[in-house]
Backbone as CSV, one residue per row, in Angstrom:
resi,resn,N_x,N_y,N_z,CA_x,CA_y,CA_z,C_x,C_y,C_z
1,MET,-43.969,16.142,-49.812,-43.433,16.468,-48.494,-43.825,17.900,-48.133
2,CYS,-44.256,18.113,-46.922,-44.749,19.427,-46.534,-43.592,20.403,-46.316
3,LEU,-43.934,21.688,-46.248,-42.940,22.746,-46.095,-42.108,22.550,-44.837
4,HIS,-42.767,22.118,-43.754,-42.047,21.924,-42.494,-40.959,20.868,-42.659
5,ASN,-41.270,19.786,-43.390,-40.279,18.737,-43.602,-39.089,19.261,-44.402
6,HIS,-39.359,20.061,-45.449,-38.274,20.645,-46.229,-37.405,21.535,-45.346
7,TYR,-38.045,22.311,-44.476,-37.310,23.218,-43.592,-36.435,22.430,-42.627
8,PHE,-37.004,21.334,-42.060,-36.239,20.520,-41.118,-35.036,19.890,-41.807
9,LEU,-35.249,19.345,-43.030,-34.144,18.728,-43.748,-33.063,19.766,-44.069
10,TRP,-33.473,20.997,-44.383,-32.507,22.059,-44.671,-31.679,22.367,-43.431
11,ILE,-32.346,22.494,-42.285,-31.633,22.767,-41.029,-30.665,21.632,-40.714
12,SER,-31.165,20.370,-40.813,-30.326,19.208,-40.519,-29.121,19.178,-41.447
13,GLY,-29.383,19.409,-42.735,-28.300,19.379,-43.709,-27.271,20.457,-43.456
14,THR,-27.713,21.662,-43.111,-26.796,22.769,-42.843,-25.888,22.457,-41.658
15,LEU,-26.476,21.916,-40.592,-25.683,21.560,-39.417,-24.674,20.473,-39.745
16,CYS,-25.117,19.498,-40.547,-24.231,18.385,-40.872,-23.101,18.818,-41.800
17,ILE,-23.365,19.768,-42.720,-22.306,20.299,-43.572,-21.239,20.970,-42.705
18,PHE,-21.687,21.724,-41.698,-20.753,22.378,-40.771,-19.867,21.340,-40.088
19,LEU,-20.489,20.245,-39.629,-19.727,19.200,-38.951,-18.754,18.522,-39.902
20,LEU,-19.198,18.323,-41.151,-18.336,17.678,-42.128,-17.092,18.518,-42.416
21,ILE,-17.257,19.832,-42.412,-16.144,20.726,-42.706,-15.129,20.717,-41.568
22,PHE,-15.629,20.703,-40.332,-14.738,20.877,-39.190,-14.400,19.560,-38.483
23,SER,-14.934,18.441,-38.952,-14.588,17.141,-38.382,-13.852,16.328,-39.442
24,PRO,-12.719,15.713,-39.100,-11.937,14.989,-40.087,-12.624,13.718,-40.566
25,PHE,-13.492,13.164,-39.778,-14.103,11.883,-40.138,-15.453,11.756,-39.452
26,MET,-16.449,11.324,-40.201,-17.793,11.210,-39.644,-18.308,9.786,-39.801
27,ILE,-18.993,9.314,-38.779,-19.689,8.033,-38.815,-21.185,8.325,-38.812
28,TYR,-21.955,7.496,-39.516,-23.401,7.692,-39.613,-24.109,6.500,-38.989
29,CYS,-25.217,6.792,-38.331,-25.893,5.761,-37.543,-27.403,5.913,-37.637
30,GLU,-28.082,4.810,-37.879,-29.534,4.751,-37.763,-29.889,3.993,-36.491
31,ILE,-30.756,4.577,-35.679,-31.326,3.868,-34.535,-32.773,3.563,-34.873
32,VAL,-33.106,2.282,-34.901,-34.417,1.836,-35.372,-35.313,1.547,-34.176
33,ILE,-36.433,2.269,-34.093,-37.395,2.062,-33.020,-38.770,1.797,-33.623
34,GLY,-39.708,1.436,-32.769,-41.074,1.191,-33.215,-41.726,0.107,-32.383
35,PRO,-43.057,0.081,-32.336,-43.779,-0.913,-31.538,-43.471,-2.338,-31.994
36,PRO,-43.666,-3.325,-31.119,-43.469,-4.721,-31.520,-44.303,-5.058,-32.753
37,GLY,-43.702,-5.799,-33.673,-44.415,-6.206,-34.875,-44.333,-5.226,-36.021
38,SER,-43.574,-4.154,-35.855,-43.473,-3.146,-36.911,-42.471,-3.513,-37.999
39,GLY,-41.723,-4.587,-37.789,-40.797,-5.046,-38.822,-39.392,-4.491,-38.694
40,LYS,-38.938,-4.259,-37.462,-37.605,-3.673,-37.280,-36.499,-4.622,-37.739
41,SER,-36.595,-5.897,-37.375,-35.556,-6.849,-37.778,-35.522,-7.018,-39.292
42,THR,-36.696,-7.060,-39.907,-36.756,-7.144,-41.370,-36.140,-5.903,-41.996
43,TYR,-36.427,-4.755,-41.414,-35.860,-3.496,-41.907,-34.334,-3.546,-41.863
44,VAL,-33.782,-4.007,-40.747,-32.329,-4.085,-40.601,-31.742,-5.032,-41.643
45,GLN,-32.385,-6.176,-41.827,-31.901,-7.161,-42.799,-31.911,-6.594,-44.218
46,LYS,-33.036,-6.014,-44.618,-33.156,-5.458,-45.966,-32.190,-4.293,-46.163
47,LYS,-32.061,-3.463,-45.149,-31.161,-2.311,-45.238,-29.719,-2.775,-45.424
48,ALA,-29.319,-3.799,-44.672,-27.953,-4.309,-44.779,-27.664,-4.817,-46.187
49,GLU,-28.666,-5.405,-46.830,-28.494,-5.888,-48.202,-28.410,-4.726,-49.189
50,ASP,-29.248,-3.719,-48.992,-29.324,-2.603,-49.940,-28.086,-1.712,-49.901
51,ILE,-27.501,-1.542,-48.727,-26.355,-0.626,-48.612,-25.099,-1.373,-48.152
52,LYS,-24.931,-2.583,-48.640,-23.765,-3.363,-48.229,-22.455,-2.690,-48.644
53,HIS,-22.518,-1.818,-49.664,-21.319,-1.085,-50.079,-20.873,-0.084,-49.017
54,ARG,-21.735,0.199,-48.035,-21.358,1.095,-46.935,-20.785,0.330,-45.744
55,ASN,-20.662,-0.971,-45.889,-20.110,-1.811,-44.824,-20.886,-1.633,-43.520
56,PRO,-22.182,-1.952,-43.511,-22.994,-1.738,-42.302,-22.567,-2.650,-41.154
57,TYR,-22.640,-2.114,-39.954,-22.371,-2.872,-38.731,-23.667,-2.889,-37.935
58,LEU,-24.219,-4.087,-37.726,-25.565,-4.241,-37.178,-25.504,-4.567,-35.690
59,ILE,-26.205,-3.767,-34.897,-26.168,-3.891,-33.438,-27.573,-4.169,-32.926
60,ASN,-27.741,-5.269,-32.219,-29.040,-5.633,-31.646,-29.045,-5.362,-30.145
61,LEU,-29.870,-4.398,-29.726,-30.007,-4.099,-28.299,-31.348,-4.561,-27.757
62,ASP,-32.034,-5.408,-28.508,-33.310,-5.981,-28.067,-33.055,-7.388,-27.548
63,PRO,-33.044,-7.582,-26.229,-32.732,-8.905,-25.673,-33.790,-9.951,-25.971
64,GLY,-34.956,-9.527,-26.478,-35.997,-10.473,-26.845,-35.984,-10.844,-28.310
65,ASN,-35.057,-10.295,-29.062,-34.968,-10.547,-30.504,-34.460,-11.966,-30.754
66,ILE,-35.202,-12.724,-31.550,-34.814,-14.118,-31.809,-33.923,-14.248,-33.042
67,TYR,-33.766,-13.162,-33.795,-32.979,-13.228,-35.034,-31.550,-12.756,-34.787
68,THR,-30.911,-13.323,-33.774,-29.592,-12.833,-33.367,-28.520,-13.092,-34.423
69,GLY,-28.714,-14.108,-35.255,-27.718,-14.421,-36.272,-27.566,-13.351,-37.328
70,LEU,-28.522,-12.453,-37.400,-28.499,-11.371,-38.388,-27.481,-10.291,-38.036
71,TYR,-27.143,-10.170,-36.748,-26.412,-9.000,-36.264,-24.932,-9.294,-36.040
72,ASP,-24.137,-8.227,-36.102,-22.714,-8.334,-35.793,-22.477,-8.311,-34.291
73,TYR,-23.376,-7.640,-33.559,-23.268,-7.582,-32.099,-24.656,-7.739,-31.505
74,ASN,-24.759,-8.594,-30.486,-26.012,-8.773,-29.762,-25.797,-8.467,-28.288
75,VAL,-26.778,-7.790,-27.688,-26.694,-7.503,-26.266,-26.482,-8.808,-25.519
76,SER,-25.663,-8.772,-24.471,-25.085,-9.991,-23.898,-26.066,-10.896,-23.168
77,CYS,-27.179,-10.367,-22.694,-28.094,-11.158,-21.864,-29.468,-11.248,-22.512
78,THR,-30.096,-12.421,-22.447,-31.448,-12.573,-22.970,-32.466,-12.220,-21.887
79,VAL,-33.670,-11.896,-22.332,-34.738,-11.556,-21.388,-35.006,-12.714,-20.435
80,LYS,-35.081,-13.923,-20.984,-35.407,-15.096,-20.168,-34.369,-15.311,-19.073
81,ASP,-33.096,-15.227,-19.429,-32.035,-15.422,-18.441,-32.091,-14.351,-17.352
82,TYR,-32.327,-13.113,-17.753,-32.378,-12.010,-16.792,-33.584,-12.153,-15.869
83,GLN,-34.708,-12.606,-16.425,-35.908,-12.822,-15.612,-35.657,-13.853,-14.524
84,ILE,-35.050,-14.950,-14.926,-34.797,-16.037,-13.976,-33.819,-15.587,-12.894
85,LYS,-32.767,-14.912,-13.316,-31.725,-14.500,-12.380,-32.214,-13.445,-11.403
86,ASN,-33.059,-12.527,-11.875,-33.457,-11.383,-11.055,-34.920,-11.417,-10.623
87,LYS,-35.631,-12.478,-11.002,-37.018,-12.686,-10.586,-37.901,-11.477,-10.912
88,MET,-37.974,-11.157,-12.185,-38.818,-10.046,-12.626,-39.469,-10.386,-13.956
89,GLY,-40.440,-9.556,-14.368,-41.160,-9.778,-15.601,-40.357,-9.383,-16.824
90,PRO,-40.871,-9.699,-18.020,-40.121,-9.444,-19.260,-39.868,-7.965,-19.536
91,ASN,-40.846,-7.107,-19.249,-40.643,-5.682,-19.516,-39.579,-5.080,-18.603
92,GLY,-39.648,-5.431,-17.317,-38.638,-4.951,-16.379,-37.252,-5.459,-16.731
93,ALA,-37.186,-6.726,-17.151,-35.899,-7.307,-17.535,-35.319,-6.591,-18.748
94,THR,-36.154,-6.352,-19.751,-35.692,-5.665,-20.963,-35.196,-4.263,-20.643
95,LYS,-35.957,-3.563,-19.820,-35.581,-2.193,-19.449,-34.244,-2.171,-18.724
96,ASN,-34.025,-3.116,-17.808,-32.785,-3.146,-17.034,-31.591,-3.561,-17.890
97,ILE,-31.817,-4.491,-18.815,-30.728,-4.913,-19.706,-30.257,-3.736,-20.554
98,LEU,-31.209,-2.983,-21.076,-30.865,-1.808,-21.882,-30.149,-0.758,-21.030
99,LYS,-30.628,-0.591,-19.810,-29.996,0.372,-18.896,-28.565,-0.042,-18.578
100,ASP,-28.347,-1.344,-18.327,-26.999,-1.841,-18.033,-26.063,-1.612,-19.223
101,PHE,-26.595,-1.826,-20.421,-25.775,-1.615,-21.616,-25.323,-0.158,-21.709
102,VAL,-26.257,0.762,-21.514,-25.927,2.188,-21.626,-24.978,2.611,-20.507
103,ASN,-25.134,2.021,-19.335,-24.225,2.340,-18.227,-22.778,1.953,-18.555
104,ASN,-22.627,0.973,-19.447,-21.290,0.497,-19.826,-20.962,0.831,-21.281
105,ILE,-21.567,1.899,-21.789,-21.423,2.241,-23.200,-19.985,2.591,-23.574
106,GLU,-19.226,3.134,-22.633,-17.819,3.460,-22.914,-17.050,2.200,-23.293
107,ASP,-17.223,1.133,-22.508,-16.524,-0.122,-22.791,-16.939,-0.675,-24.145
108,PHE,-18.242,-0.638,-24.424,-18.724,-1.129,-25.718,-18.096,-0.334,-26.856
109,TYR,-18.065,0.965,-26.716,-17.531,1.812,-27.789,-16.066,1.484,-28.073
110,TYR,-15.247,1.431,-27.039,-13.816,1.219,-27.252,-13.503,-0.213,-27.684
111,ASN,-14.366,-1.161,-27.353,-14.140,-2.551,-27.760,-14.656,-2.859,-29.161
112,PHE,-15.721,-2.153,-29.591,-16.380,-2.546,-30.837,-16.502,-1.442,-31.892
113,LEU,-16.485,-0.185,-31.494,-16.779,0.880,-32.456,-15.612,1.815,-32.752
114,GLU,-14.700,1.970,-31.826,-13.629,2.944,-32.025,-12.827,2.612,-33.277
115,ASN,-12.579,3.617,-34.086,-11.799,3.512,-35.325,-12.500,2.725,-36.431
116,ARG,-13.761,2.409,-36.239,-14.519,1.749,-37.309,-14.965,2.782,-38.341
117,GLU,-15.117,2.321,-39.581,-15.634,3.171,-40.643,-16.952,2.617,-41.170
118,ASN,-17.668,1.916,-40.323,-18.919,1.281,-40.736,-20.086,2.253,-40.687
119,TYR,-21.154,1.876,-41.375,-22.452,2.539,-41.253,-23.201,1.775,-40.169
120,LEU,-23.506,2.424,-39.063,-24.083,1.741,-37.907,-25.601,1.682,-38.002
121,ILE,-26.164,0.525,-37.678,-27.616,0.361,-37.577,-27.904,-0.323,-36.250
122,ILE,-28.648,0.356,-35.384,-28.930,-0.146,-34.038,-30.414,-0.463,-33.918
123,ASP,-30.719,-1.695,-33.557,-32.098,-2.170,-33.411,-32.450,-2.202,-31.925
124,LEU,-33.513,-1.502,-31.555,-33.909,-1.393,-30.151,-35.192,-2.171,-29.853
125,PRO,-35.471,-2.419,-28.564,-36.723,-3.089,-28.185,-37.936,-2.276,-28.612
126,GLY,-39.089,-2.951,-28.692,-40.288,-2.298,-29.189,-41.164,-1.642,-28.134
127,GLN,-40.899,-1.906,-26.858,-41.760,-1.353,-25.814,-41.631,0.169,-25.761
128,VAL,-42.729,0.859,-26.027,-42.685,2.320,-26.159,-42.381,3.015,-24.834
129,GLU,-42.696,2.359,-23.707,-42.492,3.021,-22.418,-41.011,3.266,-22.134
130,PHE,-40.126,2.490,-22.762,-38.698,2.692,-22.549,-38.250,4.066,-23.049
131,PHE,-38.879,4.532,-24.104,-38.462,5.789,-24.717,-39.195,6.980,-24.117
132,ILE,-40.408,6.742,-23.627,-41.223,7.835,-23.111,-40.919,8.114,-21.641
133,THR,-40.667,7.058,-20.860,-40.447,7.238,-19.421,-39.000,7.040,-18.989
134,GLY,-38.216,6.307,-19.767,-36.827,6.057,-19.388,-35.866,6.985,-20.103
135,ASP,-34.588,6.934,-19.697,-33.593,7.812,-20.311,-32.483,7.049,-21.017
136,SER,-32.615,5.730,-21.150,-31.541,4.935,-21.750,-31.268,5.353,-23.192
137,LEU,-32.314,5.561,-23.966,-32.117,5.916,-25.368,-31.519,7.309,-25.512
138,THR,-32.017,8.263,-24.734,-31.467,9.618,-24.837,-30.000,9.647,-24.400
139,ARG,-29.647,8.854,-23.405,-28.244,8.776,-22.975,-27.381,8.142,-24.059
140,LEU,-27.912,7.111,-24.708,-27.190,6.466,-25.808,-26.941,7.463,-26.937
141,ILE,-27.979,8.219,-27.291,-27.857,9.211,-28.363,-26.822,10.273,-28.008
142,HIS,-26.881,10.776,-26.790,-25.941,11.816,-26.370,-24.501,11.308,-26.430
143,PHE,-24.293,10.063,-26.034,-22.942,9.500,-26.084,-22.446,9.415,-27.521
144,LEU,-23.286,8.890,-28.409,-22.870,8.715,-29.806,-22.573,10.054,-30.471
145,THR,-23.416,11.039,-30.218,-23.197,12.345,-30.849,-21.921,13.004,-30.331
146,LYS,-21.580,12.763,-29.071,-20.329,13.303,-28.529,-19.108,12.666,-29.192
147,LYS,-19.303,11.471,-29.740,-18.228,10.776,-30.454,-18.242,11.105,-31.946
148,ASP,-18.910,12.186,-32.314,-19.004,12.630,-33.715,-19.675,11.595,-34.611
149,ILE,-20.646,10.894,-34.048,-21.459,9.962,-34.830,-22.791,10.644,-35.124
150,ASN,-23.110,10.798,-36.388,-24.353,11.457,-36.793,-25.509,10.472,-36.706
151,VAL,-26.420,10.721,-35.790,-27.506,9.790,-35.483,-28.813,10.261,-36.109
152,VAL,-29.535,9.318,-36.696,-30.898,9.544,-37.171,-31.786,8.466,-36.564
153,ILE,-32.917,8.867,-35.996,-33.899,7.907,-35.498,-34.833,7.533,-36.644
154,VAL,-35.019,6.234,-36.847,-35.981,5.740,-37.834,-37.091,5.029,-37.072
155,ASN,-38.262,5.623,-37.074,-39.395,5.117,-36.294,-40.368,4.380,-37.209
156,LEU,-40.427,3.056,-37.070,-41.322,2.233,-37.883,-42.636,1.981,-37.152
157,ILE,-43.747,2.151,-37.859,-45.055,1.792,-37.318,-45.805,1.001,-38.380
158,ASP,-46.272,-0.179,-38.019,-47.015,-1.047,-38.930,-48.259,-0.326,-39.440
159,LEU,-48.498,-0.428,-40.737,-49.659,0.214,-41.356,-50.958,-0.127,-40.643
160,VAL,-51.073,-1.352,-40.141,-52.330,-1.781,-39.529,-52.691,-0.916,-38.323
161,PHE,-51.680,-0.364,-37.629,-51.966,0.476,-36.465,-52.687,1.764,-36.845
162,PHE,-52.545,2.182,-38.095,-53.243,3.389,-38.543,-54.700,3.089,-38.887
163,ASN,-55.053,1.815,-38.824,-56.452,1.403,-38.947,-57.078,1.211,-37.573
164,THR,-56.284,0.686,-36.645,-56.808,0.318,-35.330,-56.472,1.330,-34.234
165,SER,-55.348,2.044,-34.380,-54.897,2.972,-33.330,-54.298,4.214,-33.973
166,LEU,-55.069,4.861,-34.804,-54.570,5.977,-35.605,-53.982,7.091,-34.750
167,LEU,-54.787,7.630,-33.839,-54.331,8.763,-33.033,-53.177,8.372,-32.110
168,SER,-53.235,7.164,-31.561,-52.154,6.705,-30.681,-50.833,6.613,-31.436
169,SER,-50.895,6.162,-32.687,-49.679,6.045,-33.497,-49.064,7.408,-33.757
170,TYR,-49.894,8.371,-34.100,-49.396,9.731,-34.314,-48.856,10.330,-33.015
171,LEU,-49.583,10.115,-31.927,-49.202,10.724,-30.651,-47.889,10.145,-30.138
172,PHE,-47.722,8.817,-30.243,-46.460,8.192,-29.838,-45.302,8.767,-30.640
173,THR,-45.514,8.932,-31.937,-44.458,9.477,-32.790,-44.123,10.904,-32.391
174,TYR,-45.147,11.700,-32.134,-44.943,13.101,-31.742,-44.115,13.188,-30.460
175,ILE,-44.484,12.385,-29.465,-43.765,12.404,-28.186,-42.314,11.968,-28.385
176,SER,-42.119,10.923,-29.194,-40.770,10.405,-29.431,-39.880,11.447,-30.089
177,ILE,-40.428,12.180,-31.055,-39.653,13.193,-31.773,-39.045,14.201,-30.807
178,PHE,-39.840,14.661,-29.866,-39.369,15.713,-28.975,-38.597,15.174,-27.780
179,ARG,-38.564,13.854,-27.639,-37.717,13.254,-26.611,-36.295,13.030,-27.123
180,MET,-36.152,12.783,-28.424,-34.869,12.310,-28.955,-33.870,13.419,-29.253
181,GLU,-34.323,14.552,-29.743,-33.461,15.705,-30.011,-32.411,15.437,-31.084
182,VAL,-32.707,14.546,-32.019,-31.865,14.315,-33.196,-32.797,14.171,-34.397
183,PRO,-32.260,14.233,-35.620,-33.122,14.042,-36.792,-33.963,12.780,-36.674
184,PHE,-35.207,12.867,-37.102,-36.198,11.818,-36.857,-36.959,11.548,-38.156
185,ILE,-36.997,10.294,-38.557,-37.699,9.886,-39.776,-38.876,8.993,-39.394
186,CYS,-40.080,9.388,-39.803,-41.300,8.635,-39.504,-41.626,7.713,-40.681
187,VAL,-41.872,6.439,-40.390,-42.065,5.459,-41.456,-43.299,4.606,-41.190
188,ILE,-44.137,4.452,-42.219,-45.236,3.485,-42.180,-44.736,2.221,-42.856
189,SER,-44.587,1.148,-42.092,-44.058,-0.104,-42.637,-45.186,-1.023,-43.113
190,LYS,-44.789,-2.039,-43.857,-45.694,-3.082,-44.367,-46.788,-2.511,-45.271
191,CYS,-46.435,-1.515,-46.067,-47.422,-0.887,-46.956,-47.846,-1.806,-48.094
192,ASP,-47.113,-2.889,-48.317,-47.529,-3.865,-49.322,-48.832,-4.560,-48.918
193,LYS,-49.219,-4.425,-47.645,-50.450,-5.055,-47.158,-51.629,-4.082,-47.126
194,TYR,-51.504,-2.976,-47.830,-52.535,-1.940,-47.793,-53.905,-2.502,-48.162
195,ASN,-53.999,-3.237,-49.248,-55.291,-3.796,-49.674,-55.758,-4.909,-48.740
196,MET,-54.826,-5.674,-48.219,-55.171,-6.759,-47.305,-55.781,-6.225,-46.012
197,TYR,-55.291,-5.089,-45.538,-55.777,-4.510,-44.289,-57.120,-3.800,-44.442
198,ASP,-57.579,-3.617,-45.675,-58.857,-2.927,-45.923,-58.873,-1.582,-45.206
199,MET,-57.901,-0.754,-45.527,-57.736,0.534,-44.855,-58.913,1.463,-45.135
200,GLU,-59.297,2.210,-44.112,-60.428,3.125,-44.229,-60.056,4.392,-44.995
201,TYR,-58.770,4.775,-44.925,-58.326,6.014,-45.561,-57.208,5.722,-46.554
202,SER,-56.982,6.648,-47.471,-55.909,6.477,-48.447,-54.561,6.587,-47.744
203,LEU,-53.574,5.881,-48.277,-52.247,5.901,-47.675,-51.633,7.298,-47.740
204,GLU,-51.899,8.013,-48.798,-51.372,9.368,-48.928,-51.940,10.285,-47.848
205,ASP,-53.227,10.139,-47.540,-53.837,10.957,-46.484,-53.274,10.601,-45.113
206,ILE,-52.986,9.311,-44.906,-52.406,8.878,-43.631,-50.987,9.422,-43.488
207,ALA,-50.197,9.303,-44.551,-48.800,9.728,-44.503,-48.663,11.236,-44.340
208,SER,-49.572,11.988,-44.922,-49.504,13.454,-44.858,-50.263,14.029,-43.670
209,LEU,-50.936,13.165,-42.905,-51.771,13.552,-41.760,-53.039,14.297,-42.157
210,LYS,-53.352,14.320,-43.444,-54.610,14.924,-43.877,-55.803,14.158,-43.318
211,VAL,-55.546,12.913,-42.940,-56.607,12.078,-42.396,-57.189,12.692,-41.121
212,LEU,-56.410,13.498,-40.422,-56.912,14.129,-39.199,-58.094,15.044,-39.483
213,ASP,-58.141,15.601,-40.681,-59.267,16.460,-41.060,-60.480,15.651,-41.503
214,LEU,-60.261,14.345,-41.721,-61.338,13.489,-42.216,-61.976,12.652,-41.117
215,LEU,-61.359,12.658,-39.934,-61.865,11.830,-38.841,-63.268,12.256,-38.420
216,LYS,-64.096,11.258,-38.197,-65.448,11.517,-37.710,-65.579,10.876,-36.331
217,THR,-65.591,11.695,-35.324,-65.685,11.180,-33.964,-66.463,12.148,-33.090
218,ASN,-67.181,11.585,-32.146,-67.915,12.388,-31.168,-67.234,12.377,-29.805
219,GLU,-66.122,11.611,-29.718,-65.403,11.513,-28.456,-64.612,12.801,-28.195
220,LYS,-64.814,13.375,-27.015,-64.155,14.638,-26.675,-62.641,14.495,-26.690
221,TYR,-62.130,13.405,-26.107,-60.682,13.199,-26.039,-60.090,13.076,-27.439
222,GLU,-60.738,12.296,-28.294,-60.229,12.103,-29.649,-60.223,13.415,-30.424
223,LYS,-61.229,14.237,-30.228,-61.274,15.540,-30.895,-60.122,16.425,-30.430
224,MET,-59.840,16.394,-29.136,-58.758,17.213,-28.587,-57.408,16.762,-29.134
225,VAL,-57.174,15.441,-29.145,-55.902,14.912,-29.640,-55.740,15.213,-31.125
226,SER,-56.810,15.015,-31.880,-56.770,15.277,-33.315,-56.459,16.743,-33.602
227,SER,-57.095,17.635,-32.864,-56.862,19.066,-33.042,-55.423,19.440,-32.686
228,PHE,-54.924,18.864,-31.606,-53.547,19.129,-31.181,-52.549,18.682,-32.244
229,LEU,-52.735,17.464,-32.754,-51.819,16.937,-33.761,-51.882,17.746,-35.051
230,SER,-53.074,18.161,-35.426,-53.228,18.980,-36.640,-52.460,20.289,-36.522
231,ASP,-52.420,20.831,-35.318,-51.770,22.128,-35.107,-50.254,22.024,-34.952
232,TYR,-49.765,20.919,-34.355,-48.368,20.888,-33.944,-47.520,19.794,-34.588
233,PHE,-48.121,18.801,-35.212,-47.336,17.719,-35.819,-46.869,18.182,-37.195
234,VAL,-45.574,18.425,-37.360,-45.062,19.037,-38.591,-44.325,18.041,-39.493
235,TYR,-44.425,16.758,-39.198,-43.728,15.747,-39.983,-44.710,14.993,-40.878
236,ASN,-44.226,14.613,-42.062,-44.919,13.623,-42.868,-44.317,12.249,-42.595
237,PHE,-45.048,11.205,-42.937,-44.543,9.841,-42.841,-44.057,9.372,-44.210
238,HIS,-42.995,8.589,-44.191,-42.545,7.909,-45.401,-43.209,6.537,-45.452
239,VAL,-43.446,6.046,-46.651,-44.041,4.724,-46.802,-42.938,3.729,-47.143
240,LEU,-43.109,2.494,-46.673,-42.099,1.459,-46.881,-42.764,0.195,-47.404
241,ASN,-42.379,-0.185,-48.606,-42.885,-1.385,-49.261,-41.701,-2.013,-49.980
242,TYR,-41.219,-3.150,-49.481,-40.017,-3.752,-50.043,-40.220,-4.232,-51.475
243,LYS,-41.472,-4.366,-51.899,-41.753,-4.751,-53.282,-41.668,-3.557,-54.231
244,ASP,-41.606,-2.375,-53.686,-41.503,-1.147,-54.470,-40.207,-0.445,-54.074
245,LYS,-39.161,-0.628,-54.860,-37.840,-0.097,-54.523,-37.818,1.424,-54.466
246,ASN,-38.779,2.076,-55.118,-38.822,3.533,-55.018,-39.043,3.978,-53.579
247,THR,-39.832,3.210,-52.823,-40.091,3.593,-51.432,-38.846,3.403,-50.573
248,THR,-38.105,2.312,-50.783,-36.907,2.071,-49.973,-35.807,3.072,-50.317
249,LYS,-35.686,3.407,-51.596,-34.642,4.352,-52.011,-34.969,5.776,-51.571
250,LEU,-36.229,6.160,-51.699,-36.617,7.505,-51.275,-36.450,7.662,-49.768
251,LEU,-36.791,6.608,-49.025,-36.600,6.635,-47.577,-35.126,6.798,-47.236
252,GLN,-34.264,6.007,-47.879,-32.831,6.099,-47.594,-32.269,7.464,-47.971
253,LEU,-32.745,8.025,-49.060,-32.274,9.345,-49.476,-32.586,10.398,-48.415
254,ASN,-33.779,10.331,-47.841,-34.150,11.300,-46.809,-33.407,11.052,-45.500
255,ILE,-33.111,9.793,-45.203,-32.269,9.492,-44.046,-30.882,10.092,-44.248
256,ASP,-30.333,9.926,-45.445,-28.996,10.448,-45.739,-28.954,11.972,-45.700
257,LYS,-30.025,12.616,-46.115,-30.080,14.078,-46.026,-30.136,14.523,-44.566
258,SER,-30.876,13.782,-43.753,-31.005,14.140,-42.340,-29.705,13.917,-41.573
259,SER,-28.973,12.856,-41.921,-27.722,12.551,-41.219,-26.560,13.402,-41.709
260,GLY,-26.687,13.938,-42.931,-25.598,14.707,-43.516,-24.757,13.920,-44.491
261,TYR,-24.967,12.600,-44.567,-24.186,11.776,-45.494,-24.389,12.229,-46.935
262,PHE,-25.578,12.685,-47.258,-25.906,13.151,-48.608,-24.986,14.286,-49.050
263,PHE,-24.493,15.067,-48.095,-23.686,16.241,-48.408,-22.183,15.958,-48.363
264,SER,-21.807,14.711,-48.144,-20.396,14.364,-48.002,-19.765,14.040,-49.355
265,GLU,-18.432,14.143,-49.426,-17.707,13.761,-50.635,-17.870,12.273,-50.906
266,GLU,-17.937,11.493,-49.847,-18.091,10.046,-49.996,-19.371,9.706,-50.740
267,PHE,-20.449,10.423,-50.443,-21.719,10.181,-51.130,-21.563,10.434,-52.626
268,GLU,-20.938,11.538,-52.988,-20.763,11.879,-54.397,-19.904,10.850,-55.122
269,GLU,-18.903,10.322,-54.431,-17.946,9.424,-55.070,-18.454,7.988,-55.186
270,ARG,-19.267,7.539,-54.220,-19.565,6.107,-54.121,-21.001,5.723,-54.404
271,GLU,-21.946,6.644,-54.249,-23.343,6.237,-54.243,-23.933,6.063,-55.648
272,ASN,-24.293,4.822,-55.959,-25.042,4.504,-57.174,-26.416,3.928,-56.846
273,TYR,-26.689,3.805,-55.554,-27.922,3.151,-55.111,-29.169,3.881,-55.593
274,PHE,-29.080,5.186,-55.761,-30.272,5.986,-56.063,-30.447,6.285,-57.555
275,LYS,-29.634,5.694,-58.402,-29.633,6.099,-59.807,-30.957,5.826,-60.517
276,ASP,-31.717,4.832,-60.082,-32.995,4.513,-60.732,-34.197,5.024,-59.942
277,LEU,-33.958,5.882,-58.970,-35.050,6.370,-58.125,-36.017,7.233,-58.922
278,ASN,-37.298,6.927,-58.789,-38.365,7.726,-59.405,-39.380,8.055,-58.320
279,PRO,-39.214,9.195,-57.651,-40.061,9.511,-56.494,-41.454,10.000,-56.848
280,GLU,-41.721,10.213,-58.119,-43.025,10.725,-58.513,-44.097,9.639,-58.377
281,ASN,-45.276,10.063,-58.016,-46.444,9.172,-57.964,-46.206,7.949,-57.082
282,ILE,-45.558,8.171,-55.960,-45.213,7.073,-55.069,-46.451,6.412,-54.470
283,PHE,-47.585,7.134,-54.461,-48.795,6.612,-53.826,-49.773,5.978,-54.821
284,GLU,-49.411,5.901,-56.083,-50.344,5.391,-57.089,-50.793,3.963,-56.802
285,LEU,-49.895,3.158,-56.255,-50.228,1.761,-55.971,-51.301,1.628,-54.902
286,TYR,-51.503,2.688,-54.128,-52.368,2.588,-52.959,-53.620,3.441,-53.076
287,ASN,-53.914,3.948,-54.247,-55.129,4.740,-54.424,-56.352,3.865,-54.223
288,LYS,-57.303,4.381,-53.445,-58.515,3.604,-53.173,-59.490,3.751,-54.330
């Protein structure tokens, strides 16, 4: 992990320790975002199994999600129903459904979240334009933080996109980080398919952004974007491979440090999930 990441985790942890001292009770929340096909529903399912001792409460705000049985709460309207009723396309319908939910977030909170002691996991739609051009997510985050809920954004991007849309994947992540204004965890999902995807670069170089120094391009725009990201992108990516529990545990540990849960008495008293964690040589499976 680079120095910038250590510094960010230190800042996040310090702020969260302050909140823990002066707040009688804290709730922790992951908001899961990422392009369609990045494995958000699978992530929620696996996470719920891994940390069931935290009593997770799963919230689906993606009206196009077909795995509704997985969640404790599903947004009330489906994309298809909204399209028919309002005569609009799927993207417009999804955007409006999310907007309607946030407009009524007070009612949702008092009906479903108030006085809960659950670990919240919120699954959002995959369309990136909702986060870059709309304000529904930022409004949701602001509301939750005002309720003393410690929010961490978990941004999943399928490994294959770093083969086909490398710069776009980094750029989307960069823009999202500075839109959200809360701790942000970058994740490369589906790393078990590294050999299947015939990746051009090593996973370690992709995760650390060293790949930007290895790019060979004559395109002026690509050179400009690459140079910009090299200068200003201060985050590393975490790798996620459900067949390698070290990756899932290391990811959760960094999420907990960012949210402040790692620094709580509850963590010290209850957490056995990380006892077998071996973070060394996490990239050995993916050496080319």
